[in-house]
LUMNUPA-645851 format. One record per residue (C-alpha): residue in three letters; x negated, y negated, z negated. Coordinates in steps of 0.02 Angstrom, whole numbers, plus 32768, in hexadecimal, padded with zeros to 4 digits. Layout:
BEGIN
ALAXYZ/...
This chain:
BEGIN
UNK6E2131403D46/UNK6E5C319F3DE1/UNK6E9A311B3E5D/UNK6F1631963EAA/UNK6F6431BD3E02/UNK7015317F3DE4/UNK7057314B3D3A/UNK710931483CF7/UNK7142309C3CB9/UNK712630D73C06/UNK7073310F3C2B/UNK704B306E3C8A/UNK709930053BFF/UNK702A305B3B7D/UNK6F8D303C3BE2/UNK6FBB2F873C02/UNK6FF12F653B4E/UNK70A12F303B7E/UNK71502F7A3B6C/UNK71AB2FE23BEE/UNK72292F553BFE/UNK719C2EE23C30/UNK71672F5B3CB9/UNK721B2F613CF7/UNK72252EA33CF1/UNK71822E923D53/UNK71C52F0C3DD5/UNK72642EA73DEE/UNK71FE2E053DFB/UNK71852E533E76/UNK70F12E3A3E01/UNK70BC2EF13E07/UNK70AF2F6E3E96/UNK711F30013E6F/UNK712D30A53ECD/UNK71D530FE3ED3/UNK71DE31BB3ECA/UNK725A32263F2D/UNK72C8321D3E93/UNK72BD315E3E99/UNK725631563DFA/UNK71D230CF3DDC/UNK711B30FE3DE4/UNK708630883DD6/UNK6FDF30B33E25/UNK6F3F30B73DC2/UNK6EF930353E39/UNK6F882FBE3E11/UNK6F6E2FD93D56/UNK6EB42FB73D69/UNK6ED92F173DCA/UNK6F522ED93D45/UNK6ED62F013CBB/UNK6E572E973D13/UNK6ECA2E053D3A/UNK6F362E023C9F/UNK6EE92D933C18/UNK6ECD2DED3B75/UNK6F522DB83AFA/UNK6F6C2DD43A42/UNK6FE92E553A07/UNK70872DFC39D1/UNK70C42E283924/UNK71662E0238C6/UNK71532DFD3809/UNK71E72E3D37A4/UNK71F72E2736E8/UNK728E2E53367C/UNK72C02E5B35C4/UNK73622EA1357E/UNK738F2E2534F7/UNK739D2D6934E9/UNK73322D73344C/UNK72A22DBF34AE/UNK72B02D35352E/UNK72AE2CAD34A7/UNK721B2D01344D/UNK71B32CEB34EB/UNK71B02DA43519/UNK71EF2D8035C8/UNK71732CF435E6/UNK70E02D5D35AA/UNK71172DEF3615/UNK71202D7C36AD/UNK70732D35368A/UNK70262DE2367B/UNK70702E133722/UNK70392D733779/UNK6F872D8B373A/UNK6F882E413772/UNK6FC52E103820/UNK6F3C2D8D382F/UNK6EB62E0737F5/UNK6EED2E80387D/UNK6EE22DF93900/UNK6F9E2DF63924/UNK6FFB2D613968/UNK708D2D4438F3/UNK71292D30395F/UNK71A22D1B38CE/UNK71AE2D243811/UNK72532D6837D2/UNK727F2D693718/UNK73222D9536C4/UNK73722DC33620/UNK73E42E58363D/UNK73FA2F0E360D/UNK73962F8D366E/UNK743A2FED3681/UNK74892F6036E1/UNK747B2F8B379A/UNK74CA2EE537CE/UNK743D2E78378C/UNK74202DDA37F2/UNK73642DF037EE/UNK736E2EA2382F/UNK73E52E6E38B9/UNK736D2DE338EA/UNK72DD2E5F38F4/UNK73402ECD396C/UNK736F2E3839D9/UNK72BA2DFE39E4/UNK727F2EAF3A0B/UNK73002EBF3A95/UNK72C22E1A3ADE/UNK720F2E5D3AE0/UNK71D22DD93A64/UNK71602E4A39FE/UNK70FF2EEC3A02/UNK70F02F053945/UNK71632EF538B0/UNK70FB2EE53811/UNK71492F133768/UNK71032F3336BB/UNK71622FD3368E/UNK71D5304236F5/UNK72603015367C/UNK72542F5F36B2/UNK72A02F8C375A/UNK731D300F371D/UNK733B306F367D/UNK7371310736E2/UNK73613134379B/UNK72B730E337B9/UNK728A31693839/UNK7322313B38A3/UNK72F3308238A2/UNK724130B138CF/UNK727C31133967/UNK72F4308B399C/UNK726D30053998/UNK71F8307B39F5/UNK727730863A82/UNK726B2FC83A8D/UNK71AD2FD23A98/UNK71942F9A39E4/UNK712C2FF1395E/UNK714F2FE238A4/UNK70B42FCF3838/UNK70BF2FEC377C/UNK703A2FA1370B/UNK705A30103675/UNK709630C4368B/UNK70C730D635D3/UNK717E30BB35A2/UNK71B5300C3575/UNK71C42FE134B9/UNK724D3040345C/UNK72AD2FA13431/UNK72DC2F9334E9/UNK732D303E34E8/UNK738B30143447/UNK73CA2F733498/UNK74072FD13530/UNK745D305634C7/UNK74B72FCC3466/UNK74F12F86350E/UNK753730303540/UNK75943043349B/UNK75D92F9234A4/UNK761C2FA93555/UNK76633055352D/UNK76B83017348F/UNK77042F8234E8/UNK774D2FF1356F/UNK778C307134F1/UNK77E32FF13481/UNK78232F95351A/UNK78713034355D/UNK78C2305B34B4/UNK79062FAA34A8/UNK79582FBB3553/UNK79A930603521/UNK79E83015347D/UNK7A2D2F7D34D7/UNK7A862FEA3556/UNK7AD6305034CA/UNK7B122FB13472/UNK7B5E2F6D3512/UNK7BB530133532/UNK7BFC30173481/UNK7C3C2F653492/UNK7C932F8F3534/UNK7CE3302834E4/UNK7D232FBD3452/UNK7D6B2F3E34CA/UNK7DDA2FC0351F/
């Protein structure tokens, strides 16, 4: 390691095993010596990184476990509990410190899931370095790559135990959810139009 070398916060964070937000927080608290460039950007010397590596106690990687099923039947059948157990065992085998275990029964198409929101909040608070899931579909039916990039910006990596698609019954359940929501909106819209026409006709008759 060249002692005169300067690292960006991202480079220093990677070497120290922390997030960029942690580097910024250390800087504000005066816990790390930071050099400022002419453009007022943070830089950390190799010597400072080496010092922190020597002083900072080695800690386990914090991991949030996230398990999800689409239907209430799957939850009652024990699918959710078994999924959670597999993830917990995998985290322990990898030597992770489990920071939280989040389970929920909700469609993978629902972007307003409580569990997903909780994951983002914890990631923003720098409470984990890893999110462990069984299948990609557990986190999102579509748009997984966007979620992966968003978590990465928060210094969190998503680890997937099984790269194969989730069981087909999950996709069927989500498709049923789409059809149900679409149908409700369609019939609701038609009902409003019909009601408006009836009201208009009644007003015309009253004239």
